[in-house]
C-alpha positions as CSV (number, residue, x, y, z in Angstrom):
1,M,-32.2,-36.4,-53.5
2,Y,-30.6,-32.9,-53.9
3,A,-32.9,-31.9,-56.6
4,G,-35.9,-32.3,-54.7
5,L,-34.1,-30.2,-51.9
6,L,-34.0,-27.3,-54.4
7,R,-37.4,-27.6,-55.6
8,V,-38.3,-27.1,-51.7
9,A,-36.2,-24.3,-51.2
10,A,-37.5,-22.8,-54.6
11,G,-41.5,-23.9,-53.4
12,T,-41.0,-21.9,-50.1
13,G,-39.0,-18.9,-51.5
14,S,-36.1,-19.3,-48.5
15,P,-32.8,-19.9,-48.8
16,L,-31.2,-23.4,-48.7
17,R,-28.5,-24.2,-46.0
18,I,-26.6,-27.4,-46.0
19,F,-24.2,-27.6,-42.9
20,P,-21.5,-29.7,-43.7
21,G,-21.1,-33.0,-40.9
22,S,-24.7,-33.4,-40.3
23,S,-27.3,-35.7,-42.0
24,D,-30.5,-33.6,-40.8
25,G,-29.6,-30.3,-42.2
26,R,-29.8,-29.2,-38.3
27,A,-27.2,-26.3,-37.6
28,R,-24.8,-27.5,-35.2
29,P,-23.8,-24.8,-32.3
30,P,-20.3,-24.4,-32.3
31,P,-18.6,-25.9,-29.3
32,F,-18.3,-23.7,-26.2
33,P,-15.1,-21.8,-25.2
34,D,-12.4,-24.1,-23.5
35,S,-11.3,-23.7,-20.0
36,E,-8.0,-21.7,-21.3
37,G,-10.7,-18.8,-22.3
38,G,-12.4,-18.9,-18.9
39,R,-9.0,-18.0,-17.6
40,E,-8.4,-15.4,-19.4
41,V,-11.7,-13.6,-18.4
42,K,-11.1,-14.6,-14.8
43,S,-7.7,-12.8,-15.2
44,G,-8.9,-10.2,-17.1
45,T,-11.4,-9.4,-14.1
46,H,-8.8,-10.1,-11.5
47,R,-5.9,-7.0,-13.1
48,R,-8.8,-5.0,-13.1
49,A,-9.7,-5.4,-10.3
50,R,-6.0,-5.3,-8.4
51,D,-5.9,-2.0,-10.9
52,L,-8.8,0.0,-9.1
53,E,-7.9,-1.0,-5.8
54,T,-4.5,-0.1,-6.1
55,L,-5.3,3.6,-7.6
56,S,-7.9,3.9,-4.3
57,A,-5.6,2.9,-2.3
58,T,-2.8,6.0,-4.0
59,V,-5.5,8.0,-3.3
60,M,-7.2,8.0,-0.1
61,D,-3.9,6.7,1.7
62,P,-2.7,9.7,4.0
63,S,0.5,8.2,5.1
64,I,1.9,7.8,1.7
65,H,1.0,11.9,0.9
66,A,3.0,12.4,4.0
67,L,6.1,10.6,3.3
68,E,5.9,12.5,0.0
69,L,5.2,15.7,1.1
70,L,8.2,15.2,4.0
71,G,10.6,13.7,1.5
72,V,10.1,16.7,-0.8
73,F,10.3,19.1,1.4
74,L,13.6,18.3,3.2
75,S,14.9,17.6,-0.1
76,A,14.3,21.3,-1.0
77,A,16.1,22.4,2.2
78,A,18.8,20.0,1.7
79,W,19.4,21.3,-1.8
80,L,19.2,25.2,-0.3
81,C,21.8,23.6,2.3
82,S,24.0,22.2,-0.5
83,L,24.1,25.3,-2.3
84,A,24.7,27.4,0.5
85,T,27.6,25.2,1.2
86,T,28.9,25.5,-1.9
87,L,29.1,29.3,-2.0
88,M,30.2,30.0,1.7
89,S,33.7,31.2,2.2
90,T,34.0,29.6,5.4
91,W,34.8,26.1,4.9
92,L,38.2,26.7,7.2
93,T,38.7,29.8,9.2
94,L,42.4,31.1,11.0
95,S,43.2,34.0,13.5
96,T,46.0,34.4,14.9
97,E,47.6,36.5,18.3
98,L,49.7,38.3,16.1
99,L,47.1,40.0,14.4
100,S,43.8,39.7,16.6
101,T,42.1,42.0,14.4
102,E,42.3,40.0,11.4
103,S,41.0,36.7,10.7
104,Y,41.1,34.7,7.6
105,Q,38.6,32.7,5.5
106,L,39.2,29.8,2.9
107,G,36.0,28.7,0.6
108,L,36.2,26.7,-2.5
109,W,35.9,30.0,-5.0
110,E,37.9,32.5,-2.5
111,T,39.9,33.9,0.4
112,C,38.7,36.4,2.6
113,V,39.8,38.4,5.3
114,V,37.4,39.9,8.4
115,Q,38.7,43.1,9.9
116,E,38.2,43.9,13.2
117,L,35.9,46.8,12.1
118,G,33.5,44.0,10.0
119,I,35.2,44.9,6.9
120,L,35.3,42.0,4.4
121,E,37.7,41.6,1.8
122,C,37.5,38.8,-0.7
123,R,39.9,37.6,-3.8
124,P,39.0,34.7,-5.8
125,Y,41.9,32.1,-7.1
126,D,43.9,33.2,-9.8
127,G,43.4,29.8,-11.9
128,L,42.6,26.1,-11.7
129,L,46.2,24.7,-12.1
130,G,47.0,26.4,-8.7
131,L,44.5,24.9,-6.8
132,P,45.5,22.8,-3.9
133,Q,44.1,18.9,-4.6
134,D,41.5,19.1,-2.0
135,I,40.0,22.2,-2.6
136,T,39.8,21.0,-7.0
137,L,38.0,17.4,-5.5
138,A,35.5,19.4,-3.0
139,R,34.1,21.4,-6.1
140,V,33.9,19.2,-8.3
141,F,31.9,16.9,-5.5
142,M,30.0,20.0,-4.7
143,C,28.7,20.5,-8.0
144,L,27.7,17.2,-8.8
145,A,26.0,16.7,-5.2
146,L,23.8,20.1,-6.6
147,S,23.1,18.4,-10.1
148,S,21.7,15.0,-8.8
149,G,20.3,16.8,-5.8
150,L,18.5,19.7,-8.3
151,L,16.8,16.8,-10.5
152,G,16.0,14.2,-7.9
153,L,14.1,17.0,-6.7
154,L,12.6,18.0,-10.6
155,L,11.7,14.4,-10.8
156,A,10.0,13.9,-7.6
157,I,7.5,16.9,-7.3
158,P,5.7,15.6,-10.3
159,G,5.9,11.8,-8.8
160,M,3.8,12.8,-6.1
161,H,0.6,11.8,-6.2
162,V,-1.4,15.1,-4.0
163,I,-0.1,17.1,-8.0
164,N,-2.2,16.6,-10.3
165,S,0.2,15.6,-13.0
166,C,-1.2,12.7,-14.9
167,R,-5.4,11.4,-15.4
168,G,-4.7,8.8,-13.0
169,Q,-4.7,5.4,-15.2
170,L,-3.0,2.8,-14.3
171,E,0.2,3.5,-16.4
172,D,0.4,7.0,-14.9
173,L,0.4,5.9,-11.5
174,R,3.2,3.1,-12.4
175,C,5.0,6.7,-14.1
176,K,4.6,8.6,-10.9
177,R,6.7,5.9,-9.1
178,G,9.0,5.5,-11.5
179,M,10.0,9.3,-11.2
180,K,9.6,9.1,-7.4
181,V,12.0,5.9,-6.8
182,A,14.4,8.1,-9.3
183,G,14.3,11.4,-7.2
184,G,14.8,9.2,-4.3
185,T,17.7,7.6,-5.3
186,L,19.2,10.8,-7.0
187,C,18.8,12.2,-3.3
188,L,20.3,9.6,-2.1
189,V,23.4,10.2,-4.1
190,A,23.4,13.9,-4.0
191,G,24.1,13.1,-0.2
192,I,26.7,10.8,-0.5
193,L,28.8,13.0,-2.8
194,G,27.9,16.2,-0.5
195,L,29.3,14.3,2.6
196,V,32.9,13.2,0.7
197,P,34.0,16.5,0.3
198,V,32.9,17.9,3.4
199,S,34.3,15.1,5.7
200,Y,37.8,14.9,3.4
201,I,38.6,18.4,4.3
202,A,37.9,18.1,8.3
203,H,39.8,14.8,8.1
204,I,42.7,16.7,6.4
205,T,42.4,19.5,8.8
206,V,42.2,17.9,11.9
207,L,45.4,16.1,10.6
208,R,47.2,19.0,10.1
209,F,45.7,20.6,13.1
210,F,47.5,17.7,15.2
211,D,50.8,17.8,13.4
212,E,53.5,16.8,15.6
213,T,56.5,18.1,13.1
214,M,55.0,21.9,13.2
215,P,55.9,24.3,15.8
216,D,53.2,25.5,18.2
217,M,53.5,28.7,17.4
218,V,52.3,28.3,13.7
219,P,48.8,29.5,13.4
220,R,46.5,26.5,11.8
221,W,43.3,26.4,10.0
222,E,40.0,25.3,12.4
223,F,36.3,24.2,11.1
224,G,34.2,26.8,9.7
225,D,30.7,27.1,9.5
226,A,30.3,25.9,6.0
227,L,31.8,22.5,7.2
228,F,28.4,22.4,9.6
229,C,26.3,23.5,6.6
230,G,27.4,20.3,4.3
231,W,27.0,17.9,7.2
232,T,23.5,19.0,7.7
233,A,22.8,19.1,3.5
234,G,24.0,15.3,3.3
235,F,22.1,14.0,6.2
236,L,19.1,16.2,5.1
237,H,19.9,14.5,1.7
238,L,20.0,10.8,3.1
239,V,16.6,11.6,4.8
240,A,14.7,12.7,2.1
241,G,16.0,9.9,-0.5
242,T,14.7,7.2,2.4
243,L,11.3,8.8,2.5
244,L,10.7,9.0,-0.9
245,L,11.4,5.7,-1.7
246,A,9.5,4.3,1.6
247,S,6.8,5.8,0.1
248,C,6.9,3.7,-2.9
249,F,7.6,0.5,-0.9
250,C,4.9,0.9,1.5
251,L,2.6,1.3,-1.2
252,Q,3.8,-1.9,-2.7
253,R,3.5,-3.6,0.0
254,D,0.2,-2.8,0.6
255,N,-1.0,-3.5,-2.7
256,C,0.3,-7.3,-2.3
257,I,-1.4,-7.9,1.0
258,T,-4.6,-6.3,0.4
259,P,-6.8,-9.0,-0.4
260,V,-9.2,-8.7,-4.0
261,P,-12.1,-10.0,-4.6
262,I,-11.9,-12.1,-7.5
263,P,-15.7,-12.1,-9.8
264,V,-16.6,-15.4,-11.2
265,G,-17.6,-14.2,-15.0
266,T,-19.9,-16.9,-17.3
267,V,-19.0,-17.6,-20.5
268,Q,-21.8,-16.9,-23.1
269,P,-21.5,-18.4,-26.1
270,S,-21.2,-16.8,-29.7
271,W,-23.5,-19.1,-31.5
272,T,-27.2,-19.6,-30.8
273,H,-28.9,-23.0,-31.7
274,I,-30.3,-22.8,-35.0
275,K,-33.1,-24.9,-36.2
276,T,-34.1,-25.1,-39.9
277,K,-37.0,-27.1,-41.3
278,T,-36.2,-29.1,-44.8
279,E,-38.3,-31.4,-46.3
280,Y,-36.8,-34.7,-48.1
281,V,-38.6,-35.9,-51.7
């Protein structure tokens, strides 16, 4: 039988195909993909549709843009207030009735004397070892607050969707969200670090002011402008971090509750039915 088949193939000039498992020589098409292949196509289509929905919601939602702009603006203002608080020499002020023409100011880096004619004379501290404990702690905390606040601001600016820092793909969108979350978290940390030294020095000042063991004629330190500036900076940092994090969580919630249509894709077979002509002798 095989010899006859070879002669027939040689006479026709066409190659002979012998398919295993087929008695009549016809090609059997491969089986269609199973349900797992269909589910893969559907899941891929679902992910693509959801990605497009995420990109469009991010670009077109004005409320998220407003939260981002407000958060970055407040973060920059809070950092400037923290810098001013660190450099100001008016953390505590003191004035006496004996010398009404002079008043004293105490800061983190220097002490100043203000005379009646407005002449300001400042003198820096002699060394680190002779500093009071509250001044040393305030220096450390304020420097940490400035560092974390500046880093958070630098991360939040490129993480804004109004800044064209990425190409608009989904991976870049996730990178922007991660940068914005990191920036908001650092703003919260900067706010806490800035409020701790200001509140601690204010607490010590209040205790010393109402100390009954000291005579009434001894002058006492009072709150200066730097303390109020520090409280403002810490509050603004906390609000800025909350707004930045809220913009991320609002975007994630909107994407989760938005219905996304899932188009059902049809699976086309990769093999077609092939017919061959064979003759038996």
